[in-house]
C-alpha positions as CSV (number, residue, x, y, z in Angstrom):
1,A,4.1,-70.7,58.8
2,R,0.5,-69.5,59.4
3,P,-1.0,-68.4,56.3
4,S,-0.4,-64.8,54.8
5,P,-2.1,-63.0,51.8
6,R,1.1,-61.1,51.2
7,L,2.8,-62.5,48.1
8,A,5.8,-60.3,48.6
9,E,7.7,-58.3,51.2
10,T,8.0,-54.7,50.1
11,R,8.7,-53.2,53.3
12,G,12.1,-52.5,55.3
13,M,13.6,-52.6,58.8
14,V,16.1,-49.7,59.5
15,M,17.9,-49.2,62.3
16,L,18.2,-45.2,62.5
17,A,19.3,-42.6,64.6
18,A,18.4,-39.0,65.1
19,V,20.3,-36.4,66.8
20,P,19.1,-32.5,67.4
21,V,20.5,-29.6,65.7
22,Q,20.7,-26.6,67.4
23,E,21.4,-22.7,67.3
24,G,22.2,-21.4,70.6
25,P,19.8,-23.2,73.1
26,Q,17.2,-23.5,70.5
27,V,16.5,-26.6,68.5
28,V,16.3,-25.6,64.8
29,G,16.2,-29.1,63.3
30,V,17.2,-32.8,63.4
31,L,19.6,-34.8,61.6
32,Y,18.1,-38.0,60.7
33,G,19.8,-41.0,59.2
34,G,19.3,-45.0,59.1
35,I,20.7,-48.1,57.8
36,L,18.5,-50.7,55.9
37,L,18.9,-53.8,57.6
38,N,17.4,-55.8,54.5
39,R,19.9,-58.3,53.1
40,R,22.7,-56.9,55.1
41,F,24.5,-60.0,55.1
42,D,27.9,-58.4,56.5
43,L,26.1,-57.5,59.9
44,I,24.2,-60.9,60.3
45,D,27.5,-62.9,59.5
46,T,29.3,-60.8,62.2
47,L,26.4,-61.4,64.9
48,Q,26.8,-65.3,64.3
49,D,30.6,-65.2,64.3
50,A,30.2,-63.3,67.6
51,V,27.8,-65.8,69.0
52,F,29.4,-68.9,67.3
53,R,32.6,-70.0,66.4
54,S,32.3,-69.5,62.5
55,H,34.4,-72.5,61.5
56,D,32.4,-75.1,63.6
57,A,30.1,-76.8,60.7
58,I,27.9,-79.8,60.1
59,A,27.4,-81.2,56.8
60,G,28.7,-78.6,55.2
61,A,26.4,-76.2,56.9
62,P,27.1,-73.6,59.7
63,L,26.5,-75.3,63.1
64,G,25.3,-72.0,64.7
65,T,22.7,-69.5,62.6
66,A,21.3,-66.0,62.8
67,T,18.4,-64.2,61.6
68,I,16.7,-60.8,61.6
69,F,13.2,-61.2,60.9
70,L,11.0,-58.3,59.5
71,Y,7.6,-59.4,61.4
72,D,7.9,-63.2,60.4
73,T,10.1,-63.0,57.4
74,R,13.9,-63.6,57.0
75,I,15.3,-60.1,55.8
76,A,19.2,-61.0,56.7
77,T,19.9,-64.4,57.6
78,T,22.8,-67.2,57.8
79,V,20.5,-69.8,57.4
80,R,20.7,-71.4,53.8
81,H,18.9,-73.7,51.2
82,R,20.4,-76.9,50.5
83,N,21.7,-75.1,47.5
84,G,23.6,-73.1,49.6
85,N,21.4,-69.9,48.9
86,R,20.3,-67.5,52.1
87,A,16.9,-68.2,53.0
88,I,15.8,-64.7,52.5
89,G,11.9,-64.3,52.1
90,T,11.2,-67.6,54.1
91,R,9.1,-67.3,57.1
92,V,9.0,-68.4,60.8
93,S,6.9,-71.6,62.0
94,K,3.3,-70.5,63.2
95,E,4.4,-71.3,66.9
96,V,7.2,-68.9,67.3
97,A,5.4,-66.1,65.6
98,E,2.2,-66.4,67.9
99,C,4.8,-66.4,70.9
100,V,6.9,-63.4,69.9
101,L,5.0,-61.5,67.6
102,D,1.7,-61.7,69.1
103,N,2.4,-62.0,72.8
104,G,6.1,-60.3,72.8
105,K,7.5,-63.1,74.6
106,P,11.0,-64.5,74.1
107,Y,10.9,-68.1,72.4
108,I,13.7,-70.7,73.8
109,D,13.0,-74.0,72.7
110,R,13.7,-76.4,69.8
111,A,12.4,-75.4,66.7
112,F,12.0,-76.5,62.8
113,V,14.2,-73.9,61.1
114,L,13.8,-74.3,57.3
115,N,15.0,-77.7,56.8
116,D,16.1,-79.2,60.2
117,W,15.6,-79.0,63.9
118,Y,17.8,-76.1,65.8
119,L,17.9,-75.5,69.6
120,T,16.6,-71.6,69.1
121,A,16.4,-68.3,70.9
122,Y,14.0,-65.6,69.5
123,E,13.8,-62.2,70.9
124,P,11.0,-59.4,69.7
125,I,12.4,-56.5,67.9
126,Q,10.2,-53.4,68.9
127,D,10.2,-49.9,67.2
128,P,10.4,-46.7,68.9
129,A,6.8,-46.7,69.8
130,Q,7.5,-50.3,71.6
131,Q,5.3,-51.9,68.9
132,I,6.7,-55.4,67.7
133,I,8.0,-55.1,64.4
134,G,10.3,-58.4,63.7
135,M,12.7,-60.9,65.6
136,L,16.3,-61.5,66.2
137,Y,17.0,-65.1,66.3
138,V,20.2,-67.5,66.9
139,G,19.9,-71.1,67.0
140,I,22.4,-74.2,66.8
141,A,21.7,-77.5,65.2
142,E,20.0,-80.0,67.3
143,R,21.6,-82.7,65.3
144,P,25.2,-82.9,66.7
145,F,23.7,-83.4,70.0
146,D,21.6,-86.2,68.8
147,N,24.6,-87.7,67.4
148,L,26.4,-87.4,70.7
149,R,23.3,-88.7,72.6
150,R,23.0,-92.0,70.2
151,S,26.8,-92.3,70.8
152,I,26.4,-92.2,74.6
153,L,23.6,-94.8,74.5
154,L,25.5,-97.2,72.1
155,R,28.5,-97.0,74.3
156,F,26.5,-97.6,77.7
157,A,24.6,-100.5,75.7
158,A,27.9,-101.9,75.1
159,I,29.2,-101.4,78.4
160,T,26.0,-102.7,80.0
161,C,26.2,-105.7,77.8
162,G,30.0,-106.3,78.3
163,S,29.2,-106.3,81.8
164,L,26.1,-108.6,82.0
165,I,28.2,-111.1,79.8
166,A,31.0,-110.8,82.4
167,A,28.9,-111.2,85.2
168,L,27.3,-114.3,83.4
169,L,30.6,-115.8,83.1
170,A,31.9,-115.3,86.7
171,A,28.5,-116.7,87.7
172,Y,28.8,-119.8,85.6
173,I,32.4,-120.5,87.1
174,I,31.4,-119.6,90.4
175,A,28.3,-121.9,90.1
176,G,30.6,-124.6,88.6
177,R,32.9,-124.4,91.3
178,L,30.1,-124.7,94.2
179,A,28.6,-127.4,92.3
180,A,31.4,-129.8,91.8
181,P,31.5,-131.1,95.4
182,I,28.2,-131.5,95.7
183,H,28.0,-133.5,92.2
184,R,30.8,-135.8,93.6
185,L,29.3,-136.3,96.9
186,V,26.1,-137.4,95.0
187,M,27.9,-139.9,93.2
188,A,29.7,-141.1,96.3
189,A,26.1,-141.3,97.8
190,R,25.2,-143.5,95.0
191,D,28.1,-145.8,95.5
192,L,27.7,-146.0,99.2
193,H,24.0,-147.3,98.5
194,A,25.6,-149.7,96.1
195,G,27.3,-151.3,98.8
196,R,30.6,-149.8,97.5
197,Y,32.9,-147.7,99.7
198,P,34.1,-144.7,97.9
199,E,37.6,-143.1,98.5
200,P,37.3,-139.8,100.8
201,M,36.7,-136.9,98.8
202,P,38.9,-133.8,98.8
203,V,37.4,-130.7,100.6
204,D,39.5,-128.1,99.0
205,N,38.2,-125.4,96.5
206,A,34.7,-126.1,98.4
207,T,33.0,-123.3,100.3
208,T,32.9,-123.5,104.0
209,E,29.4,-125.3,104.1
210,T,30.3,-127.6,101.6
211,G,33.4,-128.6,103.2
212,M,31.3,-129.4,106.4
213,L,29.2,-131.3,104.2
214,V,31.8,-133.4,102.6
215,S,33.9,-134.0,105.8
216,S,30.8,-135.4,107.5
217,F,30.1,-137.7,104.8
218,N,33.8,-139.1,104.6
219,E,33.2,-139.6,108.4
220,M,30.1,-141.2,108.1
221,S,31.5,-143.5,105.0
222,Q,34.6,-144.5,106.8
223,A,32.2,-145.3,109.7
224,L,30.0,-147.4,107.7
225,K,33.2,-149.5,106.2
226,E,34.7,-149.8,109.5
227,R,31.4,-151.5,110.7
């Protein structure tokens, strides 16, 4: 949070209504009333339940959270400290305060909320004079998405490694199948060079080109033997 000289928040945010009191066509008064939003946990819990499924949780804490800010201070929130207490009186980050409170723009991005990263949306709250007096926040924990991304990456890596091993094994088998006739051909050529006439080599399990080469060698060997 950005520095502040305030050590306590004594102000309140009120959701109010006013209706005219008439005597005939003449307005003779105003009926005026409001509800203090500070520590209205029932209201903020209802808001959280409306946006998120209340039973979804991570590490014992709600997956989604909601907050009403008076300026940059939480006055009603479902965000909790690690001990389980609601984080009343804690303040928003400097980055969010500058965007929403100073410039009047919504903030929709990841943000650090109290003790963890959240995917968040902050909207300015204005009074009847259009002055920004606070913010409404909802956010969902980023950790489940990080876990999902990590799981997908691990699965992708496992599939990639498995495919690579299978490809290498298939390449080894195919290479051995291709090399075996060539190896037999080399050994037969050495026998022929030493004056020994090898038996005709089989051409099965060989490629077309290798089979032609082996057939030609057999014919040459047989011709030399006859001469």
